[in-house]
NULOVEX-436162 format. One record per residue (C-alpha): residue number from 1; residue in one letter; x, y, z. Coordinates in nm, 3 decimals, padded with zeros to 5 digits. Each point is the difference from the previous one (the first is absolute). Last residue first. Example, Ala and Ser with C-alpha at 12.3 -4.5 7.8 and 13.67 -1.06 7.14 Angstrom:
! NULOVEX-436162
2,s,01.367,-00.106,00.714;
1,a,-00.137,-00.344,00.066;
This chain:
! NULOVEX-436162
397,e,-03.014,00.318,-01.684;
396,s,-00.153,-00.090,00.338;
395,a,00.313,00.079,00.203;
394,q,00.039,00.338,-00.171;
393,e,-00.352,00.102,00.103;
392,a,00.067,-00.121,00.353;
391,i,00.310,00.220,00.013;
390,t,-00.205,00.300,-00.109;
389,s,-00.273,-00.083,00.253;
388,a,00.259,00.000,00.278;
387,f,00.142,00.333,-00.117;
386,f,-00.343,00.165,-00.004;
385,s,-00.100,-00.145,00.337;
384,q,00.320,00.125,00.159;
383,e,-00.065,00.344,-00.148;
382,e,-00.353,00.004,00.144;
381,a,00.122,-00.119,00.342;
380,s,00.254,00.284,00.000;
379,l,00.365,-00.062,-00.075;
378,p,00.252,00.126,00.256;
377,p,00.084,00.375,-00.009;
376,r,00.175,00.143,-00.308;
375,r,00.368,00.003,-00.092;
374,r,00.090,00.296,-00.221;
373,k,00.083,-00.076,-00.360;
372,g,00.345,-00.021,-00.155;
371,t,-00.085,-00.329,-00.166;
370,a,00.325,-00.184,00.066;
369,t,00.041,00.149,00.345;
368,k,-00.365,-00.066,00.095;
367,n,00.031,-00.375,-00.062;
366,l,-00.348,-00.145,-00.050;
365,v,-00.274,-00.013,00.261;
364,g,00.013,00.377,00.047;
363,a,-00.365,00.043,-00.092;
362,e,00.096,00.219,-00.295;
361,q,00.233,-00.273,-00.123;
360,l,-00.272,-00.263,00.031;
359,l,-00.242,00.228,-00.183;
358,d,00.245,00.061,-00.282;
357,v,00.073,-00.373,-00.025;
356,i,-00.373,-00.076,-00.020;
355,q,-00.049,00.260,-00.274;
354,d,00.286,-00.148,-00.200;
353,r,-00.157,-00.345,00.044;
352,r,-00.330,00.134,-00.135;
351,a,00.177,00.155,-00.298;
350,g,00.156,-00.337,-00.078;
349,s,-00.339,-00.170,00.027;
348,s,-00.152,00.261,-00.234;
347,g,00.253,-00.068,-00.273;
346,q,00.283,-00.230,00.102;
345,q,00.280,00.244,00.079;
344,s,00.282,-00.179,00.179;
343,p,00.077,00.154,00.338;
342,a,00.332,00.186,00.017;
341,g,00.281,-00.179,00.183;
340,e,00.255,00.055,-00.273;
339,k,-00.119,00.240,-00.271;
338,r,-00.144,-00.182,-00.297;
337,s,00.102,-00.231,-00.283;
336,r,00.338,-00.086,00.146;
335,p,00.248,-00.172,-00.227;
334,a,00.134,-00.332,00.131;
333,k,00.343,00.001,00.155;
332,t,00.224,-00.280,-00.109;
331,a,00.092,-00.297,00.216;
330,k,00.350,-00.132,-00.055;
329,k,00.027,-00.295,-00.233;
328,g,00.047,-00.360,00.114;
327,a,-00.255,-00.141,-00.240;
326,r,-00.312,00.118,00.176;
325,k,-00.319,-00.199,-00.030;
324,k,-00.293,00.195,-00.140;
323,g,-00.295,00.028,00.233;
322,p,-00.289,-00.209,00.118;
321,v,-00.272,00.179,00.199;
320,r,-00.070,-00.199,00.316;
319,p,-00.371,-00.074,00.024;
318,a,-00.202,00.134,00.297;
317,d,-00.113,-00.307,00.196;
316,s,00.052,00.171,00.334;
315,l,00.105,-00.089,00.354;
314,g,00.315,-00.196,-00.084;
313,f,00.232,00.261,00.152;
312,f,00.154,00.055,-00.343;
311,e,-00.350,00.070,-00.137;
310,l,-00.060,00.254,00.277;
309,i,00.334,00.156,-00.086;
308,r,-00.113,00.035,-00.361;
307,a,-00.325,00.166,00.104;
306,s,00.186,00.239,00.233;
305,s,00.266,00.074,-00.261;
304,s,-00.264,00.109,-00.248;
303,i,00.188,00.101,-00.314;
302,g,-00.136,00.282,-00.222;
301,v,00.246,00.257,00.131;
300,d,-00.242,00.167,00.242;
299,l,00.236,00.107,00.276;
298,h,-00.097,-00.003,00.368;
297,f,00.282,00.189,00.175;
296,p,-00.193,00.328,-00.039;
295,g,-00.331,-00.072,-00.171;
294,a,-00.166,-00.272,-00.208;
293,i,-00.293,-00.192,00.148;
292,g,00.006,-00.377,00.042;
291,c,-00.137,-00.294,-00.196;
290,g,00.015,-00.144,-00.350;
289,h,-00.024,-00.375,-00.062;
288,e,-00.231,00.017,-00.302;
287,g,00.123,00.341,-00.111;
286,a,00.036,00.339,00.164;
285,s,00.176,00.130,00.314;
284,a,00.325,-00.173,-00.089;
283,l,00.252,00.037,00.278;
282,p,00.372,00.016,00.069;
281,v,00.051,00.104,00.364;
280,g,00.252,00.277,00.048;
279,h,00.333,00.158,-00.081;
278,g,00.068,00.070,-00.368;
277,m,-00.088,-00.198,-00.311;
276,g,00.197,00.010,-00.327;
275,e,00.069,-00.373,00.004;
274,i,-00.229,-00.197,00.228;
273,t,00.216,-00.269,00.162;
272,h,-00.171,-00.308,00.143;
271,s,00.195,-00.259,00.200;
270,e,-00.128,-00.346,00.088;
269,i,00.115,-00.232,00.274;
268,m,-00.110,-00.355,00.084;
267,d,-00.148,-00.086,-00.340;
266,r,-00.096,-00.369,-00.003;
265,g,00.201,-00.222,-00.234;
264,s,00.033,-00.295,00.240;
263,r,00.369,00.071,00.048;
262,d,-00.076,00.355,00.111;
261,s,-00.075,00.291,-00.226;
260,w,00.159,00.343,-00.046;
259,a,-00.202,00.249,-00.201;
258,q,00.070,00.311,-00.206;
257,i,-00.264,00.229,-00.145;
256,r,00.083,00.317,-00.196;
255,h,-00.289,00.238,-00.067;
254,n,00.056,00.277,-00.256;
253,g,-00.181,-00.193,-00.272;
252,v,-00.023,-00.358,00.128;
251,v,00.352,-00.129,00.063;
250,e,00.101,-00.344,00.124;
249,d,00.269,-00.164,00.210;
248,r,-00.083,-00.342,00.147;
247,s,00.210,-00.241,00.203;
246,p,00.212,00.291,00.116;
245,q,00.376,-00.052,00.037;
244,l,00.078,00.050,00.370;
243,r,-00.061,-00.372,00.055;
242,v,-00.237,-00.106,00.278;
241,d,00.076,-00.059,00.366;
240,h,-00.329,00.149,00.120;
239,l,00.180,00.221,00.251;
238,n,00.268,00.092,-00.253;
237,t,-00.257,00.083,-00.267;
236,w,-00.168,00.211,00.269;
235,q,00.287,00.231,00.086;
234,l,00.138,00.037,-00.352;
233,v,-00.347,00.086,-00.136;
232,s,-00.046,00.255,00.278;
231,a,00.336,00.151,-00.097;
230,d,-00.116,00.032,-00.362;
229,a,-00.310,00.184,00.118;
228,n,00.223,00.228,00.207;
227,a,00.204,00.085,-00.309;
226,p,-00.320,00.165,-00.127;
225,h,00.087,00.304,00.218;
224,v,-00.273,00.104,00.245;
223,v,-00.106,00.361,-00.057;
222,g,00.106,00.060,-00.361;
221,d,-00.180,-00.306,-00.142;
220,l,00.069,00.008,-00.374;
219,g,-00.012,-00.377,-00.061;
218,g,-00.302,-00.029,00.226;
217,h,00.007,-00.289,00.245;
216,w,-00.201,-00.311,00.088;
215,i,00.114,-00.312,00.190;
214,s,-00.213,-00.312,00.056;
213,l,00.118,-00.237,00.275;
212,r,-00.061,-00.359,00.112;
211,p,00.022,-00.062,00.373;
210,w,00.282,-00.222,00.130;
209,p,-00.004,-00.368,00.091;
208,g,00.205,00.033,00.202;
207,d,00.255,00.034,00.280;
206,h,-00.192,00.220,00.244;
205,t,00.196,00.107,00.308;
204,s,-00.063,00.365,-00.081;
203,a,00.175,00.309,-00.142;
202,t,00.327,-00.196,-00.043;
201,r,-00.124,-00.169,-00.319;
200,v,-00.114,00.334,-00.140;
199,i,00.342,00.165,00.031;
198,e,00.160,-00.323,-00.125;
197,g,-00.186,00.031,-00.330;
196,w,00.143,00.344,-00.072;
195,q,00.352,-00.118,00.080;
194,e,-00.039,-00.311,-00.217;
193,s,-00.130,00.204,-00.293;
192,t,00.299,00.228,00.030;
191,r,-00.030,00.351,00.136;
190,k,00.006,00.349,-00.152;
189,r,-00.266,00.223,00.152;
188,g,-00.238,00.204,-00.215;
187,r,00.065,00.331,-00.177;
186,s,-00.222,00.277,00.136;
185,m,-00.231,-00.209,00.219;
184,a,00.287,-00.191,00.161;
183,m,00.190,00.320,00.075;
182,m,-00.306,00.170,00.148;
181,a,-00.072,-00.305,00.216;
180,e,00.361,-00.022,00.116;
179,g,-00.024,00.352,00.135;
178,v,-00.341,-00.066,00.157;
177,h,00.114,-00.301,00.202;
176,a,00.045,-00.378,-00.031;
175,a,-00.030,-00.022,-00.377;
174,s,-00.040,-00.251,-00.285;
173,g,-00.063,-00.288,00.240;
172,h,-00.320,-00.121,-00.167;
171,p,-00.006,00.078,-00.370;
170,l,-00.128,00.335,-00.127;
169,g,-00.327,00.127,-00.141;
168,a,-00.145,00.129,-00.327;
167,l,-00.273,-00.266,00.032;
166,i,00.081,-00.308,00.208;
165,a,-00.230,-00.304,-00.013;
164,g,-00.037,-00.287,00.247;
163,a,-00.073,-00.370,00.023;
162,n,-00.142,-00.267,00.233;
161,f,00.076,00.208,00.305;
160,l,00.016,-00.098,00.368;
159,e,00.304,-00.232,-00.004;
158,p,00.212,00.281,-00.143;
157,f,-00.073,00.225,00.300;
156,a,00.300,00.233,00.041;
155,a,00.124,-00.025,-00.360;
154,l,-00.341,00.022,-00.167;
153,l,-00.086,00.283,00.240;
152,s,00.326,00.176,-00.091;
151,s,-00.073,-00.017,-00.372;
150,a,-00.354,00.130,00.065;
149,m,00.160,00.289,00.191;
148,a,00.207,00.082,-00.310;
147,g,-00.316,-00.014,-00.211;
146,g,-00.180,00.228,00.247;
145,a,00.290,00.243,-00.024;
144,s,-00.048,-00.021,-00.378;
143,l,-00.333,-00.179,-00.057;
142,g,-00.110,-00.312,00.185;
141,t,-00.108,-00.362,-00.025;
140,v,-00.070,-00.281,00.245;
139,f,-00.170,-00.338,-00.030;
138,i,-00.187,-00.240,00.229;
137,r,-00.147,-00.313,-00.156;
136,a,00.115,-00.292,00.219;
135,p,-00.148,00.164,00.309;
134,d,-00.350,-00.012,-00.163;
133,i,-00.170,00.300,00.158;
132,g,-00.294,-00.071,00.233;
131,q,-00.084,00.368,00.047;
130,s,00.063,00.051,00.373;
129,q,00.293,-00.236,00.055;
128,v,00.184,00.053,-00.327;
127,a,-00.071,00.373,00.003;
126,h,00.135,00.036,00.357;
125,d,00.313,-00.198,-00.088;
124,i,00.056,00.223,-00.302;
123,m,-00.038,00.317,00.206;
122,q,00.238,-00.140,00.262;
121,r,00.260,-00.067,-00.271;
120,i,-00.044,00.359,-00.116;
119,s,00.070,00.124,00.352;
118,h,00.304,-00.229,00.020;
117,a,00.148,00.149,-00.315;
116,e,-00.068,00.351,00.129;
115,g,00.200,-00.049,00.318;
114,g,00.160,-00.338,00.072;
113,n,-00.107,-00.365,-00.013;
112,r,00.235,-00.081,-00.287;
111,r,00.212,00.298,-00.093;
110,t,-00.125,00.278,-00.227;
109,d,-00.099,00.276,00.244;
108,e,00.295,-00.021,00.243;
107,r,00.233,-00.037,-00.297;
106,a,-00.102,00.337,-00.143;
105,f,00.034,00.030,-00.380;
104,w,-00.352,-00.129,-00.080;
103,n,-00.155,00.273,00.215;
102,f,-00.336,00.005,-00.178;
101,c,-00.024,00.338,-00.164;
100,r,-00.274,00.237,00.118;
99,n,00.214,00.302,-00.093;
98,p,00.019,00.117,00.363;
97,n,00.097,-00.353,00.114;
96,n,-00.113,-00.155,00.327;
95,s,-00.216,00.295,00.110;
94,v,-00.128,00.021,-00.358;
93,h,-00.161,-00.338,00.065;
92,q,00.041,-00.279,-00.258;
91,e,-00.294,-00.198,-00.133;
90,p,-00.037,-00.379,-00.024;
89,f,-00.236,-00.101,-00.282;
88,l,-00.138,-00.355,00.012;
87,a,-00.181,-00.133,-00.306;
86,l,-00.249,-00.287,00.019;
85,f,-00.052,-00.238,-00.294;
84,g,-00.319,-00.042,-00.202;
83,h,00.121,00.020,-00.360;
82,r,-00.186,00.294,-00.152;
81,e,-00.055,00.197,00.320;
80,a,00.360,-00.051,00.112;
79,l,00.116,00.100,-00.348;
78,v,-00.191,00.328,00.014;
77,s,00.127,00.070,00.351;
76,w,00.358,-00.076,-00.108;
75,g,-00.020,00.262,-00.274;
74,s,00.337,00.161,00.063;
73,g,-00.127,00.357,00.015;
72,l,-00.304,-00.052,00.221;
71,d,00.171,-00.221,00.259;
70,f,00.313,00.214,-00.002;
69,s,-00.213,00.309,00.067;
68,s,-00.201,-00.178,00.270;
67,a,00.297,-00.146,00.191;
66,t,00.174,00.336,-00.009;
65,q,00.272,00.144,-00.219;
64,k,00.283,00.246,00.058;
63,c,00.251,-00.288,-00.020;
62,g,-00.123,-00.326,-00.150;
61,h,-00.291,-00.223,00.102;
60,l,00.024,-00.358,00.122;
59,a,-00.249,-00.262,-00.125;
58,v,-00.051,-00.323,00.201;
57,i,-00.193,-00.249,-00.215;
56,l,-00.217,-00.257,00.178;
55,a,-00.156,-00.315,-00.148;
54,p,-00.348,-00.116,00.092;
53,r,-00.083,-00.298,00.225;
52,a,-00.366,-00.030,-00.110;
51,p,-00.087,00.248,-00.272;
50,v,-00.072,00.368,00.067;
49,r,-00.256,00.183,-00.213;
48,t,-00.023,00.377,00.045;
47,p,00.375,00.036,00.035;
46,i,00.167,00.073,00.335;
45,r,00.276,00.261,-00.019;
44,l,00.182,00.039,00.329;
43,f,00.174,00.299,00.156;
42,m,00.255,-00.016,00.282;
41,r,00.176,00.303,00.145;
40,l,00.363,-00.010,00.110;
39,r,00.159,00.067,00.339;
38,g,00.301,-00.230,-00.060;
37,p,-00.044,-00.178,00.334;
36,n,-00.364,-00.085,-00.086;
35,s,-00.092,-00.185,00.322;
34,g,-00.266,-00.192,-00.189;
33,f,-00.285,00.041,-00.251;
32,s,-00.217,00.278,00.138;
31,r,-00.112,00.285,-00.225;
30,i,-00.084,-00.196,-00.311;
29,e,-00.081,00.261,-00.264;
28,n,-00.232,-00.102,-00.281;
27,l,00.010,00.037,-00.376;
26,s,-00.348,-00.106,-00.104;
25,g,-00.131,-00.265,-00.239;
24,f,-00.213,00.137,-00.284;
23,g,-00.375,-00.043,00.044;
22,t,-00.058,00.257,-00.273;
21,a,-00.268,00.211,00.169;
20,a,00.130,-00.061,00.351;
19,n,00.333,00.156,-00.089;
18,g,00.292,-00.032,00.235;
17,a,00.270,00.176,00.193;
16,q,00.141,-00.014,00.352;
15,s,-00.184,-00.301,00.145;
14,d,00.116,-00.095,00.350;
13,i,00.060,-00.374,00.028;
12,g,-00.058,-00.217,00.307;
11,r,-00.070,-00.328,-00.177;
10,r,-00.369,00.000,00.090;
9,r,-00.031,00.358,-00.122;
8,q,00.154,-00.099,-00.334;
7,n,-00.222,-00.306,-00.029;
6,h,-00.308,00.214,00.057;
5,r,00.125,00.244,-00.263;
4,l,00.037,-00.283,-00.249;
3,k,-00.346,-00.139,00.081;
2,t,-00.156,00.343,-00.051;
1,m,00.190,00.034,-00.330;
């Protein structure tokens, strides 16, 4: 831990949370990383053990979230500790958007070298230079508004990213102002595959190859209509010049997986639909590959999207669960065994997770609107230590 902290000071990092007792890597704020035209904050997760030329995952939070709440809920810290990659968490300022949404619907913030998109690019460049990141292994993912911004980053800087993942998000070019954003969220935008693809092609001078993409959406998402997942498929199948008919279409319980592969048989696009799930990150807090903490917009449905995305990125050896091939039938809704988004009860471990969620809600880390509880002051050092040790405990399971 002493060596880690020495390395952090040498690299110009301010530690924001950590636990000396566990040795768990800290979430750190980088206060100077460029001109920052989008006025965003930069947080970096550095695991305890960092290999030479590590990979970097950029993780973008949703509305009414922070870097730390998205970090805790999605489980990226746990996975970073297990697999040795770095995780970058841009954070929105309330001065930019009162709901802390990334401004995915504003052209000045999603275009190449402009606004928030350019700030995030500067964060990535800083991480590459200061942490020795492998430039061939840079990835981006995001939830909701963060997912839509991830789409725009893939469009604006396609040469930068190896692959990306969109959770409950929208395709690039869905909206140019707030009115269009509300329309797109409520019912999607009707465009052809060629039209969707052309929007990305005109976002830069890049002409391929294109990043691979993993798409996740709840079948009952009432915030961002599932039609947006279909639109993302149209956009990226066009870019990759693959057939609209999926190469693979399988069902595992309430989880439908479709994939579109290139001529070599490698999956270029995959789409995951969780029937019966609402708006949020699908997670599995228990099990061999479990990670994350259930709460508002982090839904414990027994499927770890973060672990599966990591596998899609090629950073994990977690096995793909085979499913039943579909025979052209429409997906059916699987029965729900518990209330959507509620943490699974696994004896004492389930009770412990419930306690953690309650504490996070009390601390104001999780969405205050969904919980109805008053926002508290920032976490104390003792609370930060508690949450860090909890994550470390999950990482070692």
